[in-house]
C-alpha positions as CSV (number, residue, x, y, z in Angstrom):
1,X,41.8,45.5,38.7
2,X,41.1,45.6,35.0
3,X,42.3,42.9,32.6
4,X,42.8,43.5,28.8
5,X,42.6,41.3,25.8
6,X,43.6,42.4,22.4
7,X,42.2,41.1,19.1
8,X,42.0,42.0,15.4
9,X,45.7,41.4,14.4
10,X,46.6,39.7,11.1
11,X,48.4,39.9,7.8
12,X,47.7,42.8,5.6
13,X,49.3,44.2,2.4
14,X,51.1,47.6,2.5
15,X,48.5,50.3,2.2
16,X,45.9,48.1,3.8
17,X,43.9,48.6,7.0
18,X,43.3,46.7,10.2
19,X,41.2,47.5,13.2
20,X,42.5,46.3,16.6
21,X,40.4,46.1,19.7
22,X,41.3,46.0,23.3
23,X,38.6,44.5,25.6
24,X,38.5,45.0,29.3
25,X,37.0,43.1,32.1
26,X,36.3,44.5,35.5
27,X,34.2,47.4,36.8
28,X,37.0,50.0,36.9
29,X,37.7,50.3,33.2
30,X,36.6,53.9,33.0
31,X,39.1,54.8,35.6
32,X,42.0,54.0,33.3
33,X,43.6,55.7,30.4
34,X,44.5,53.1,27.7
35,X,47.7,53.3,25.6
36,X,48.7,51.1,22.7
37,X,52.3,50.1,22.5
38,X,54.1,47.9,19.9
39,X,57.2,45.8,19.7
40,X,58.9,44.8,16.5
41,X,61.4,41.7,16.5
42,X,64.6,42.8,18.0
43,X,63.4,46.3,19.1
44,X,62.2,47.8,22.3
45,X,58.5,48.2,23.0
46,X,57.4,51.7,21.7
47,X,54.5,54.0,22.4
48,X,51.9,54.2,19.6
49,X,48.9,56.1,20.9
50,X,46.9,56.8,24.1
51,X,43.5,57.9,25.1
52,X,42.2,59.4,28.3
53,X,39.5,58.0,30.6
54,X,36.7,60.0,29.0
55,X,38.1,59.7,25.4
56,X,38.4,63.5,25.2
57,X,42.2,63.5,25.1
58,X,44.4,61.5,22.6
59,X,48.0,61.5,22.0
60,X,49.7,59.9,18.9
61,X,53.3,59.0,18.1
62,X,54.5,61.0,15.2
63,X,55.1,57.7,13.2
64,X,51.3,57.0,13.2
65,X,49.8,60.3,13.2
66,X,47.3,60.8,10.5
67,X,47.1,57.1,9.8
68,X,45.9,55.6,13.1
69,X,42.8,56.6,15.0
70,X,42.0,55.5,18.6
71,X,38.6,55.5,20.2
72,X,36.9,54.1,23.2
73,X,33.4,53.0,24.3
74,X,33.2,52.9,28.1
75,X,29.8,51.2,28.0
76,X,31.3,48.3,26.1
77,X,34.7,48.6,27.9
78,X,36.5,48.6,24.6
79,X,39.4,50.6,23.0
80,X,39.7,50.3,19.2
81,X,42.7,51.3,17.1
82,X,41.9,51.8,13.5
83,X,45.1,51.5,11.4
84,X,45.0,52.8,7.7
85,X,47.7,53.1,5.2
86,X,49.8,50.4,6.8
87,X,53.6,50.2,6.0
88,X,56.0,47.2,6.5
89,X,57.4,49.1,9.4
90,X,54.2,48.9,11.3
91,X,54.8,45.1,11.7
92,X,54.9,44.3,15.4
93,X,53.1,42.8,18.3
94,X,50.6,45.4,19.5
95,X,49.7,45.6,23.2
96,X,47.2,47.7,25.1
97,X,48.0,48.9,28.5
98,X,46.1,50.6,31.3
99,X,47.4,53.3,33.7
100,X,46.1,56.3,35.6
101,X,47.0,58.6,32.7
102,X,48.3,58.2,29.1
103,X,51.9,57.0,29.4
104,X,54.6,57.0,26.7
105,X,56.9,54.6,28.6
106,X,56.0,51.0,29.2
107,X,57.2,51.3,32.9
108,X,54.3,53.7,33.5
109,X,51.6,51.1,32.7
110,X,50.0,48.9,35.4
111,X,48.2,46.4,33.4
112,X,49.0,44.7,30.0
113,X,47.2,42.6,27.4
114,X,48.8,39.6,25.9
115,X,49.4,41.2,22.5
116,X,48.2,40.7,19.0
117,X,50.4,40.3,15.9
118,X,50.2,42.8,13.0
119,X,52.1,41.9,9.9
120,X,52.3,44.2,6.9
121,X,53.9,42.5,3.9
122,X,53.3,42.0,0.3
């Protein structure tokens, strides 16, 4: 079973950028699609973006399309999320999750990281 650890969160001004990373342990990383979710205070966890096992397929939420870019390196067992043009409404705890395919609902994921806080504020 794969284990996931997120990093790269922090405080950034509106319009700024952050790069999150999801690092995996275990030999089966390349068998999993990886999806990023986020959860803002008082709100439900929501889908952000997912990437297939090979990296050939990606799927973005409309709210981040054109601003966020997901990529993966199976040799390094990492999935990165480049976030540009950040807005205050992007403030949330960001989680990466593993599943057999890209999932848009949290109940579809098998394994979760602990999350990393992203705060967009002036």
